[in-house]
N, C-alpha and C positions, 0 to 999 in steps of 0.2 A: 423681202419682196425684190424683184428684178428691177435692172435701170427702167426697161419699157414703164414700170408701173411708176414709178416717181415721174418719168416724161409725161405719163397721163394724169396725174394729182397735177404736175404744172400747166399742162394744156389748159386743164379744166379751171384753174384757177385765173388762167389768163383769159378764157372766156367768160367767167363772172366778171373778171375786173374792166374787161372792155365794156362789157353792159351797165355796169355801174356809172362809168362814166359817161356813157350815152343818156343816161338818166339825169346825172348832174350837169352835163352841159349839153342840152338839147341844141338840136338846129333854130329851132324859133324859141326866143326865152321865153319861159312861161311867167306868169301873173305871178305875185308874190302872195305868199300865205298867210291868212288874217288871225287865222284860228289857233290859236295857239296851242291848244290838245293836239290837234292834225299837223299840225308843224315841229312839234316833239316828237308825235308819232314816227313822222318820217325820216328825223336824226336817229330816233333808236334804229329803226329799220336798215338804217345807211349803215351804224355803228356795227348792228350786228353781222351784217354781212359783209363787212371790209375785216372783222376780226376774225370771222370764215377763212376768207383768202388769205388772212395773214397766217392762219396756223398750218393752210394747206402750201404755200411756198415756204414755210420755214422747216416743214418737214423734207419737202424737196430739195430745200438746197442744203439740209442737214445730209441727208442720203446720196446726193448728186455727186459724180465723179469727175465728171467732164469739165474743164478749167473755165472754159469760156460760157459753157452754161451757168455755171456758178456765178461768174460775174452779172450776169444777165440778172439773174433769179436775186442777186444781193440785190443791184441798184431798184428792181421793182419792190423788193422786201422793205427796203429803207421807206422807199415812198407810201408804200401803204401803211406802216407804222406811224408816219407822218400824218396821215390823213385820219388814224384813229387816234392820233393825240385831238388834231382838231377837231375830228367830231365831239371828243370826249370833253373839251374845255367849252364847245357851244352848248353841250347838254348842261354841264353846270352852270354856266351864265344863265341858262333859259328857267332851270329849275331851281338855282340857288343851293343846290345840294350835290355831292359827291354819289349817291344813292339815289339809283332810278328803277322804277318799276318796270320790268321788262317782260314781264308773264304772257301779255297779250300778244307780243311780238313774236316771244319764243314759240309760244301754241300756234299762231298761225302757220310758222315756219316749220313747226314739228320738230322744235329741236328740245336740247334738256340744257340746262343752266350750266353742264359742264362743257358744253360744244361754244359756250362763249368766255370761257375763261381764258385769261391771257397770260399764256406760260411764258417765261423767260426763255429768249430765244437760246438754243444751244451753241451757239459760233458766239454769243457774249461770252459765256464763261469759259470757254475756250480760249478765246483772247485774253480773255481778263487775267487767266492762271499765265499766259505765256509774259503777258506785261509786269506782272508779279514776280515770277523768277528771274526776268530780267533787271530789276530793281535790287533783288535781294542780291544778285551777283555784282551790280556796281557798286550797292551799298558795300558788298563785303571787299570787293579789291580796294575802295576808298580806307576804309578802317586797317585793311593790312596795309596799306602805303603808308598810312600814318603810324603804323606799329600801336594798333589799339587791338589787335584780335590775338587773345591769346592762344598759346599752342597748348593742346591737351596732354594734361598729364597723365606720364605712365600710373596705371594702379597696380603697384606692388599689394604681396602679401602683407596684411596687418600683422605686427608682431603680438604674441599671446603673453599675458602674463600669467604667472604661477596658478593661480585660481582658476582662470579661464581654460589652460591647460588640464587640470585636474576634472574639471566638469566636461570637457570635450572627451578624456579617457573613458569618464565614466559612462558618458551617456553612450559610447562607442562599444561598452563591454556590456551595457544592460542590452542592447540592439544583438547583440552578437548569442549572449545568454537565450533572449526572447525566440530567436532562428533555431537555436540547438533542442531548445524547449519545445516548438513546433515539431520539428523533425523527429524528435524522441516518440510524441504523442503521436504522430502516424503513423510511425513504424508500428506501435502498439496496436493501432487500429486496425492496419492491416496483418498483423498475426492473427487478431482476434477474429478479422475474417476469413483468413485462412483455415483455420481450427475448425471454425465453424461449418465452412464448405466440406473441409475432410470429415466432419463427424456425421453431416448429412450424409455423404455420401456412400462411408461405411453403414450406415443405419439402411439405408436402401439397399446393399446387398445383403445384409443379414436378413431383411423382412422376404428377399428374393428367394434367399437359401431355404428358410422355413416354409416358404409357399411350395416350393418344389419338393421338399422331403414329407410335407400332409400329402401332396396328391400323388406321390411314388407310394405311400403307405394306403390309400385308397384304393387306386387301381389294382 
């Protein structure tokens, strides 16, 4: 996809985020919800919405090239991930369980369970790989300075004893004889094929000659 596509994804996610912030921080403070079921449904709806925004921002951040835009998206992405964790923690406290029934909300929003799965951000893996590589290099230099890094030994040819040499020679000789036998059988087969074609060709000429003589006699 082009850069304009990811700009559109970013713009759409930002618009949805602004709408959610307006709902969570209204100009006039709303009354507290006393119905536990309604309150939990509201939490689930917010959670699902933030997860969708997170996935959009993560995709835009991974594919965006512009450095200034990437910094802005990264800040927003970190904030959205923090809000997702806050909502998840609040849902666990209200339900006393880490597993929640969200089918009603998913169905109302016309989503699938895959739409609310939280993937590991790709930049997490990239950054962790760089950190691990730097740690390996640092550890290698420390061990090298302490003289604890062994130099790789040159791999030389293993000397053979008399029995191993005999077995190796026998194996090579069997392989050579096998190749010669296969070549001999192939030549015999080719000779037989040539003789058969020659015989068929001669038989065909004989039949043609007999037919010509017979026609001449009739005429």
